[in-house]
C-alpha positions, 0 to 999 in steps of 0.5 A: 518221806521214804518208804522202807520195806522190811522182811516180815516180822512175826511179831506184827500179828501179836502187836496188831492183836494187842492194839485191837484188844486195847481199842476194844477195851477202851471203847466197849460196845463200839466195834463189832470186830477189828481186823488187822489188814494190809501188808503187815497182816500177810505172813511171810510178805515183806512190808512197810511197817510205817509205825516203826 
């Protein structure tokens, strides 16, 4: 599998927040917190957005 590094995409933060909200809504009371971590969580940093 090839690793693809792309320029930072400002939508990554919003997409992560939406995913966290979806998981929290689907599993209420299961998580204290969900954090967006990794290279796509760092503003301005090129990253490997493996899900895209």
